[in-house]
C-alpha positions in Angstrom: 135.7 70.1 237.8 137.2 73.6 238.6 139.9 73.7 241.2 139.1 77.1 242.5 137.8 77.7 246.0 134.2 76.3 245.7 132.5 79.4 247.1 133.5 81.2 244.0 130.8 81.5 241.3 132.5 82.6 238.1 131.8 79.2 236.5 128.1 78.5 236.4 126.8 75.0 236.4 124.1 74.2 233.8 120.6 73.4 235.1 118.4 70.6 234.0 119.1 66.9 233.4 118.7 64.2 230.8 115.6 62.1 230.8 117.6 58.8 230.7 120.1 57.6 233.3 123.8 57.6 232.3 126.5 55.6 234.0 129.5 57.2 232.1 131.6 59.6 234.2 133.2 62.7 232.8 137.0 62.8 233.2 138.5 65.1 235.7 138.6 68.6 234.2 141.7 70.8 234.8 141.4 74.4 233.5 144.2 76.6 232.4 144.0 78.8 235.6 144.5 75.7 237.7 147.6 74.6 235.8 149.1 78.1 236.2 148.3 78.1 239.9 149.8 74.6 240.3 153.0 75.7 238.5 153.3 78.6 240.9 153.1 76.3 243.9 149.5 76.9 244.9 147.1 74.1 245.7 146.4 71.7 242.9 143.1 70.4 244.1 141.6 67.0 243.2 144.4 66.1 240.8 145.2 62.3 240.8 148.4 61.3 242.5 149.5 59.7 239.3 149.6 63.1 237.7 152.4 64.2 240.0 156.0 63.1 240.4 156.4 60.4 243.0 158.8 62.5 245.2 156.2 65.3 245.3 153.3 63.1 246.6 154.0 64.0 250.2 153.7 67.7 249.6 151.6 68.5 246.6 148.2 68.9 248.2 148.9 71.6 250.8 150.8 74.9 250.4 152.1 76.1 253.8 150.8 79.5 254.9 151.4 81.6 258.0 148.7 81.1 260.6 146.5 84.2 261.3 145.4 83.6 264.8 143.7 87.1 265.2 140.9 86.0 262.9 138.8 82.9 262.4 139.5 80.8 259.4 136.5 78.6 258.7 133.9 77.4 256.2 130.5 75.9 256.5 129.3 72.6 255.0 125.6 72.5 254.3 123.7 69.2 254.9 120.1 68.4 253.8 118.7 65.5 255.8 115.7 63.5 254.5 113.6 65.8 252.4 111.0 63.1 251.6 107.9 64.8 253.2 108.9 68.2 251.7 108.7 66.5 248.2 105.5 64.6 249.0 103.4 67.2 250.7 104.1 69.9 248.1 102.4 67.9 245.4 98.8 68.3 244.1 98.3 64.6 244.9 98.6 65.5 248.6 96.6 68.7 248.4 99.7 70.9 248.4 99.6 70.9 252.2 102.5 73.3 252.6 101.3 75.8 250.1 97.8 75.7 251.5 99.0 76.5 255.0 101.9 78.8 254.4 102.1 79.8 250.7 105.6 78.3 250.4 107.4 75.0 250.8 110.4 73.9 252.8 112.6 72.2 250.2 113.3 75.2 247.9 113.6 77.4 250.9 116.6 75.3 252.0 118.4 75.4 248.7 117.6 79.1 248.1 119.1 79.8 251.5 122.3 78.1 250.4 122.4 80.0 247.1 121.7 83.4 248.8 124.3 82.9 251.5 127.1 80.7 250.0 129.5 83.6 249.7 128.4 85.3 252.9 128.8 82.2 255.1 131.5 80.6 253.0 129.5 77.5 252.0 131.5 75.6 249.4 129.4 72.4 249.2 126.1 70.8 250.1 125.5 67.1 251.0 122.0 65.5 250.6 121.6 62.5 252.9 119.0 60.6 250.8 115.3 60.0 251.0 114.9 62.7 248.4 111.3 61.7 248.0 108.8 59.7 250.0 107.3 57.5 247.3 109.7 56.6 244.5 106.8 55.7 242.1 105.3 59.2 242.2 106.7 61.5 239.5 105.2 64.6 241.2 107.4 64.1 244.2 110.5 63.8 242.0 109.5 66.9 240.2 109.4 68.9 243.5 112.9 67.5 244.4 114.2 68.2 240.9 113.1 71.9 241.0 114.6 72.3 244.5 118.0 70.9 243.6 118.0 73.0 240.4 118.1 76.1 242.5 121.6 75.0 243.5 122.6 73.9 240.0 121.4 77.1 238.3 123.5 79.2 240.7 126.5 77.0 240.3 126.5 75.7 243.9 127.8 72.1 243.9 126.3 69.3 245.9 126.3 65.5 246.3 123.2 63.4 246.4 122.4 59.8 247.3 119.4 57.5 247.3 117.7 56.5 250.5 115.4 53.6 251.0 112.4 55.7 249.9 114.2 56.5 246.6 114.5 52.9 245.4 111.8 50.7 244.1 112.6 47.8 246.5 114.2 48.7 249.8 115.3 45.5 251.5 116.9 45.8 254.9 120.4 44.7 255.6 120.6 41.9 258.2 124.1 40.4 257.8 126.9 40.0 255.3 124.9 37.2 253.8 122.1 39.7 252.8 124.5 41.5 250.5 123.3 39.1 247.8 120.0 40.9 247.6 118.7 44.4 247.9 121.9 46.2 246.9 122.6 48.4 243.8 123.9 45.2 242.1 120.4 43.8 242.0 118.6 47.0 240.8 117.6 47.7 237.2 118.4 50.8 235.1 114.7 51.9 235.1 114.8 53.2 238.7 113.3 56.7 239.0 116.3 58.0 240.9 118.6 57.2 238.0 116.2 59.0 235.6 115.9 62.1 237.7 119.4 62.3 239.1 121.6 60.5 236.4 125.3 60.5 236.2 125.2 63.1 233.5 123.5 65.5 235.8 126.0 65.0 238.6 128.9 65.4 236.2 127.9 69.0 235.3 129.1 70.1 238.8 132.6 71.5 239.1 133.3 69.3 242.2 132.4 66.0 240.5 135.0 63.2 240.2 133.0 60.2 239.1 130.1 57.8 239.9 130.2 54.1 240.4 129.3 52.3 237.1 125.9 51.5 238.6 125.1 55.2 238.8 124.1 55.0 242.5 127.2 56.3 244.3 129.3 59.4 243.6 132.5 61.2 244.6 133.3 64.9 244.7 136.2 67.1 245.8 135.5 70.6 247.2 138.0 73.2 248.3 137.8 75.8 251.0 140.4 77.8 252.9 143.1 76.1 251.0 142.0 72.7 252.0 140.5 70.0 249.8 138.0 67.4 251.0 136.6 64.3 249.2 132.9 63.5 249.7 131.9 59.9 249.1 128.1 59.6 248.9 126.9 56.0 249.0 123.3 55.2 248.2 121.0 52.8 250.0 122.5 49.3 250.4 125.9 49.7 248.6 127.0 46.5 247.0 130.4 45.0 247.9 131.5 46.2 244.4 130.5 49.7 245.3 132.4 49.5 248.6 135.4 48.3 246.6 134.9 51.3 244.3 134.9 53.6 247.4 138.2 52.0 248.5 139.6 52.7 245.1 138.5 56.4 245.1 140.3 56.9 248.5 143.4 55.1 247.2 143.5 57.3 244.1 143.5 60.4 246.2 145.7 59.3 249.1 146.1 62.8 250.6 142.5 63.9 250.8 140.5 63.9 254.0 137.2 62.0 253.3 133.7 62.7 254.5 131.5 59.6 254.0 127.8 60.3 253.4 125.4 57.4 253.5 121.7 57.1 254.2 121.9 54.4 256.9 124.9 54.1 259.3 124.2 55.3 262.8 120.9 55.0 264.7 119.5 56.8 267.8 118.5 55.0 271.0 115.0 55.2 272.5 116.0 58.2 274.7 116.2 60.2 271.5 119.7 61.4 272.2 122.2 58.5 272.6 123.8 57.0 269.5 122.9 53.4 268.7 124.9 51.3 266.3 123.2 49.1 263.7 124.3 46.1 261.7 124.7 47.9 258.4 126.7 50.7 260.1 129.0 48.1 261.7 129.4 46.4 258.3 130.5 49.7 256.7 132.8 50.3 259.6 134.5 46.9 259.2 134.5 46.9 255.3 135.4 50.5 254.6 135.8 53.0 257.5 138.1 51.5 260.1 141.1 50.8 257.9 140.8 54.0 255.8 142.4 56.7 258.0 141.3 59.4 255.5 137.7 58.9 256.6 137.4 61.2 259.6 133.7 61.9 259.5 130.5 60.2 258.5 127.0 61.6 257.9 123.7 59.8 257.6 120.0 60.3 257.8 117.2 57.6 258.0 116.9 57.5 261.8 114.8 60.3 263.3 116.5 62.9 265.4 120.2 63.5 265.9 123.2 61.8 267.6 127.0 61.7 267.6 129.3 58.8 268.1 133.1 59.0 268.0 134.9 55.7 267.3 138.6 54.9 267.1 139.9 53.5 263.8 142.7 51.0 263.3 145.2 53.9 263.3 144.0 55.0 266.8 142.4 58.1 265.3 138.9 59.3 265.9 136.1 59.0 263.4 133.1 61.2 264.1 129.8 59.5 263.1 126.7 61.7 263.0 123.1 60.9 262.2 120.5 63.6 261.5 116.9 63.4 260.2 114.1 65.7 261.1 111.2 64.2 259.0 109.3 63.2 262.2 109.5 66.7 263.6 106.7 69.3 263.3 105.5 69.8 259.7 107.6 66.9 258.5 110.8 68.5 259.4 109.8 72.2 259.3 112.7 73.0 256.9 115.4 72.1 259.4 118.8 71.5 257.9 122.4 71.7 259.2 125.6 73.7 258.8 128.9 72.2 259.9 131.5 75.0 260.5 135.0 73.7 260.1 137.0 76.2 262.2 140.7 75.8 261.4 141.7 78.5 263.9 140.1 76.9 267.0 140.4 73.2 265.8 136.7 72.6 266.0 133.7 71.5 264.0 130.7 73.4 265.2 127.3 72.0 264.3 124.0 73.9 264.0 120.5 72.8 263.2 118.2 75.5 261.9 115.3 76.3 259.5 115.5 79.0 256.9 111.9 78.2 256.1 110.4 79.0 259.5 111.6 82.6 259.4 109.8 83.0 256.0 106.4 81.7 257.2 103.6 84.2 257.5 103.8 85.6 261.0 100.1 84.8 261.7 100.8 81.1 260.9 103.6 80.6 263.5 103.0 78.3 266.4 105.0 77.6 269.5 106.4 74.5 267.6 108.1 76.7 265.0 111.8 76.9 265.9 114.4 78.6 263.7 117.3 77.2 265.7 117.6 74.1 267.8 119.5 74.3 271.0 119.4 70.8 272.4 122.9 69.3 272.8 122.3 66.6 270.2 121.4 69.3 267.6 123.8 72.1 268.5 127.3 71.0 269.5 131.0 71.2 268.9 133.6 68.5 268.0 137.2 69.1 269.0 139.5 68.1 266.2 143.2 68.9 265.8 143.1 69.0 262.0 146.9 68.9 261.6 147.3 66.0 263.9 144.3 64.1 262.6 145.4 64.3 259.0 149.1 63.9 259.7 149.3 60.3 258.5 148.4 61.2 255.0 149.1 64.9 254.3 150.7 68.0 255.6 147.9 70.3 256.7 147.9 74.0 256.6 145.0 76.4 255.7 144.9 79.7 253.9 144.1 82.9 255.8 140.6 83.8 256.7 137.9 85.1 254.3 135.4 86.7 256.7 137.5 86.5 259.8 134.6 85.9 262.2 132.8 82.7 263.2 130.0 81.7 260.8 127.3 80.1 262.9 126.7 83.0 265.3 126.3 85.3 262.2 123.8 82.8 260.7 121.8 82.8 263.9 121.8 86.5 264.3 120.7 87.0 260.7 117.9 84.5 261.1 116.5 86.3 264.1 116.9 89.8 262.7 113.3 89.9 261.6 111.9 86.9 263.4 110.6 86.2 266.9 109.6 82.8 268.0 106.2 82.3 269.5 106.1 81.9 273.2 105.0 78.7 274.8 101.3 78.9 275.5 100.3 79.5 279.1 99.6 76.0 280.6 96.8 76.0 283.2 96.6 72.7 285.1 93.1 71.5 286.1 91.9 72.6 289.5 89.5 69.7 289.8 88.1 66.6 288.1 85.4 68.8 286.5 87.8 71.4 285.1 87.3 70.7 281.4 85.0 72.2 278.8 81.6 70.6 278.7 80.4 69.9 275.2 76.7 69.1 274.6 77.4 67.0 271.6 79.5 64.5 273.6 78.7 60.9 272.5 80.9 59.2 275.1 83.6 60.3 277.6 85.4 57.4 279.2 87.6 58.0 282.3 88.4 56.2 285.5 87.1 57.2 288.9 89.2 58.2 291.9 88.0 55.2 293.9 89.3 52.8 291.3 92.9 54.0 291.4 95.5 51.3 292.3 93.3 48.4 291.5 93.8 45.6 289.0 90.9 45.4 286.5 89.2 42.1 286.6 87.0 40.9 283.7 83.7 42.8 283.7 85.0 45.8 285.7 83.6 49.0 284.4 85.3 52.1 283.0 82.8 54.9 283.5 81.3 57.0 280.7 80.5 60.5 281.9 77.4 60.5 279.7 76.3 57.5 281.7 75.2 55.8 278.5 78.2 53.8 277.3 80.4 52.4 280.1 83.1 50.1 278.9 84.2 46.9 280.7 87.1 44.7 280.6 86.6 41.8 278.2 86.9 38.2 279.3 90.5 37.1 279.7 91.8 35.4 276.6 94.9 33.3 275.9 97.8 34.1 278.3 96.2 37.3 279.7 96.1 37.8 283.4 94.0 40.0 285.7 97.1 42.1 286.6 97.7 43.0 283.0 95.2 45.9 283.3 95.3 48.4 286.1 93.7 51.8 287.0 96.5 54.2 288.0 96.9 57.8 289.1 99.4 58.4 286.3 98.1 60.9 283.8 98.9 63.8 281.5 99.4 67.1 283.3 96.5 68.8 281.5 94.0 66.0 282.0 91.4 66.6 284.6 90.7 62.8 284.9 91.9 61.1 288.1 94.2 58.8 286.2 94.5 56.3 283.4 94.1 52.7 282.3 97.5 50.9 282.2 97.9 47.9 279.8 100.8 45.7 280.9 102.7 42.6 279.6 101.4 42.9 276.1 103.3 40.8 273.6 102.7 39.7 270.0 105.2 36.9 270.4 104.1 33.3 270.4 100.4 32.9 271.1 100.3 36.6 272.1 99.1 38.3 275.3 96.9 41.3 275.5 93.7 42.7 277.0 91.0 45.2 276.1 87.9 47.0 277.3 84.7 47.1 275.3 81.2 48.6 275.2 78.4 46.2 276.3 75.7 44.9 274.0 73.1 47.5 274.9 75.5 50.6 274.6 73.8 53.4 272.5 77.1 54.3 270.9 77.0 51.1 269.0 74.0 52.3 267.1 75.0 55.9 266.9 76.5 57.1 263.7 79.4 59.6 263.2 78.0 60.7 259.9 79.9 63.8 258.8 81.9 65.5 261.6 83.6 64.6 264.8 86.4 65.2 267.4 88.0 62.3 269.2 90.5 63.0 272.0 92.6 61.0 274.3 95.9 61.0 276.2 98.5 58.2 275.8 101.9 57.2 277.1 103.8 54.3 275.5 105.4 51.9 277.9 109.3 52.3 278.1 109.6 48.6 277.2 107.8 49.0 273.9 109.7 47.4 271.0 108.9 47.6 267.3 109.4 43.9 266.8 106.9 43.1 269.5 104.5 46.0 269.7 104.3 47.7 266.4 100.7 48.6 265.3 99.4 48.4 268.9 95.9 50.0 268.9 94.5 52.7 271.2 90.9 52.6 270.2 88.9 50.8 267.5 85.5 49.7 266.3 85.1 46.0 265.7 84.2 44.5 262.3 86.1 44.0 259.0 86.0 47.1 256.9 85.8 44.8 253.9 82.2 44.2 254.9 81.3 47.9 254.1 79.3 48.3 250.9 81.6 49.3 248.0 84.9 48.9 249.9 87.8 48.4 247.5 90.8 49.5 249.6 93.6 47.5 251.1 93.5 45.2 254.2 89.8 44.5 254.1 90.4 42.4 257.3 91.2 45.6 259.2 88.5 47.5 261.2 86.8 50.8 260.1 88.9 52.6 262.8 92.6 52.1 263.2 94.0 54.3 266.0 97.4 52.8 266.4 101.2 53.2 267.0 103.2 52.2 263.9 106.5 50.4 263.8 108.2 53.8 263.7 106.2 55.0 266.7 104.0 57.3 264.6 100.4 57.8 265.6 98.1 56.4 262.9 94.5 57.6 262.5 93.1 55.5 259.7 89.3 55.3 259.1 86.9 54.6 256.4 84.8 57.8 256.0 81.0 57.5 256.0 80.9 59.9 253.1 82.6 57.4 250.9 83.3 53.8 251.9 85.4 52.9 248.9 88.9 53.7 250.4 90.4 54.4 253.9 92.0 57.7 254.7 95.0 58.1 257.0 96.6 60.8 259.2 100.1 60.2 260.4 102.1 62.0 263.1 105.9 62.1 263.4 107.7 59.8 265.8 106.6 60.1 269.5 108.8 59.2 272.4 108.5 56.4 274.9 107.4 57.0 278.5 106.0 60.4 277.6 102.4 61.6 277.9 100.8 63.0 274.8 97.4 64.6 274.1 95.9 63.4 270.8 93.0 65.1 269.0 91.5 64.2 265.7 89.2 66.9 264.3 87.0 66.2 261.2 85.5 69.4 259.8 83.2 69.2 256.7 83.6 73.0 256.1 86.9 72.2 254.4 86.6 68.4 254.2 89.7 68.1 256.5 90.6 65.6 259.1 93.5 66.9 261.2 95.5 65.0 263.8 97.0 67.1 266.5 99.8 66.0 268.8 100.2 68.1 271.9 98.2 70.8 270.0 100.4 70.7 266.9 98.7 69.8 263.6 100.6 67.1 261.7 101.5 67.8 258.1 100.3 64.4 257.0 96.6 65.2 257.3 93.7 64.3 255.1 91.6 66.4 252.8 88.8 64.3 251.7 85.9 62.3 253.2 83.9 63.1 256.4 82.5 61.0 259.2 83.4 57.4 260.3 81.7 54.4 258.7 80.2 51.7 260.8 80.2 48.1 259.8 77.1 47.2 261.8 75.2 48.5 264.8 76.0 45.3 266.6 79.8 46.0 266.6 81.2 47.4 269.8 83.9 50.1 270.4 87.0 48.8 272.2 89.9 50.4 274.1 93.4 49.0 274.2 93.2 46.7 271.1 92.6 46.6 267.4 90.9 44.1 265.1 92.0 41.8 262.4 89.7 39.5 260.4 86.9 38.8 262.8 88.9 38.9 266.0 90.5 41.4 268.4 94.3 41.8 268.0 97.2 44.2 268.4 96.9 45.0 272.1 98.3 48.3 273.4 101.3 48.5 275.7 101.2 51.6 277.9 98.7 53.9 279.5 95.5 55.5 278.0 93.9 58.4 279.8 90.4 59.7 279.3 88.8 59.3 275.9 86.1 61.6 274.5 84.0 61.2 271.3 82.2 64.3 270.2 79.9 64.6 267.2 81.2 68.0 266.0 84.6 69.6 265.3 86.1 71.3 268.3 88.5 74.3 268.6 91.5 73.9 270.9 89.8 76.0 273.6 87.2 73.3 273.8 89.6 70.3 274.1 90.2 68.3 277.2 93.5 70.3 277.7 91.5 73.5 278.1 89.8 74.7 281.3 86.1 75.0 281.7 86.1 78.8 282.0 88.0 79.2 278.7 85.6 77.3 276.5 
């Protein structure tokens, strides 16, 4: 470890890594220049307290300097939240989705940005928050991550890394203190891919490195900026009690260092997408590690989708700022979004910015209104007031060196990003002027929507939902189990761009106990049952998930399906043969799932996934299968998802006798997984449609 300011680059780190994991840590390295600086009274950074005379302990870390209030003294800490989809969808296994659309990929764009701007923006260190890859058993994903992080290594830019739940072979969740006996680093073997691709020997080549826990999963670094040293403790998924004890020991060995704790799972985000939400594991770390270590003033974690800040008070009556950030469920699997935390010692603030260096590099003709180079929402761009001298006064004497650039960093970053980039304007939204104001498509197979006269009425068994083709009206199925007539209603609530009078609302759905759900289905003589979707299609609908939706009770609730076990299809060899040939569902993470068995090959299902969608919010969904490029693309509010399929075409049918159903799924010969929320009009078309032909368009624009 070099004890120079960590934005300097006169000591290059070596790229590459060994093929086998190593658990031995290199000893702290002190070069001759450091010793000379220390002898002259300058900062001796990262030296163990035992190396200094006892009477000097209170003063060794900081050298007092005159404050320069006419300039800004600050540095920027770079943070890479969950990169899992960047690693996955840049592989040939996934059709190189990013390269195919944009000619580049997000992950190396992030690390190259850090390399190119470390000196300019005074970035001394980078923290990766875990979920380096999406599937730990796929070497191609590790190779993408390896190459992206080598960009930093080859330029001598230090970083810490940790494993998320997707980076380990078995990711058991924490439930209580009793669950520490399983699923932690103590129960993992040495053959884990993370330890092969990111071994201790690789981490030890960085000048900021202190050591790793003997398991190889957790690491400590010290970086230096503006005359101030910080320790970064990076704890991987499910740290064992021994690892937590190791973290304690690292803090105790460096008693005058402020500590930033990085972990994959600590703070969650509430259903409103903004408010912080504490979880059991975060509370466990608070009780076991954070609250009684005053040096920990800030925590960072990923795992939960979005961003939030929670400030708690520790046992010394000092604030600890906990922050969660993860953009994997945003457009294009995160769209290259990362963070800079500007530590402004002049104004006593930490300014936080969320931005994408990749978006500004995309081809201009590929940009959509969903591409944003800078997020301005208050949970993604904000400031934290922190009196550094007072906050650190219990364990050190704080004073920083004079400024380097002298001007705030984040405004310069934003200005530079937008120098040659202009965000796309929001498209002009034209609400429908009548119930008929939508594009008519001759190849429409079915178009289900309620009528104006039905609004406000409960839907009794046998009540029809009209099909505008007049061929395939649905009707509510006979009540089963605990279902009641009032559990389904026709309401005037709808998406702003739907020309339908309203929607079908499914209420009181629960998977608990005997279950309670309802559905509508096509009758025995409906022509759509015998119709085939052989090699192309567009399916559209509008949905709104009920605000009372909970993953434990409503995960995998289905919007639309076709009855029958897909295992009955000839040659089917995929998973869950009890599932239907169409799964149009909401996952436990509130992702939209479009999983079908294509008619072109019934051996395996294929799946499109959206990012996380919000509760109590209307969304337009369109799935377009186009045989021209063998693609099946899911669009959410007009935005194509990155997790789309290149492969088969059409939708397989188990048998002409099997009906279509709205508001439920199917599992092993019976309806299941009822929907909770509202479903607007639904249209099935036997050809791929362009956006100006969707139900969100107006008739004159088609």
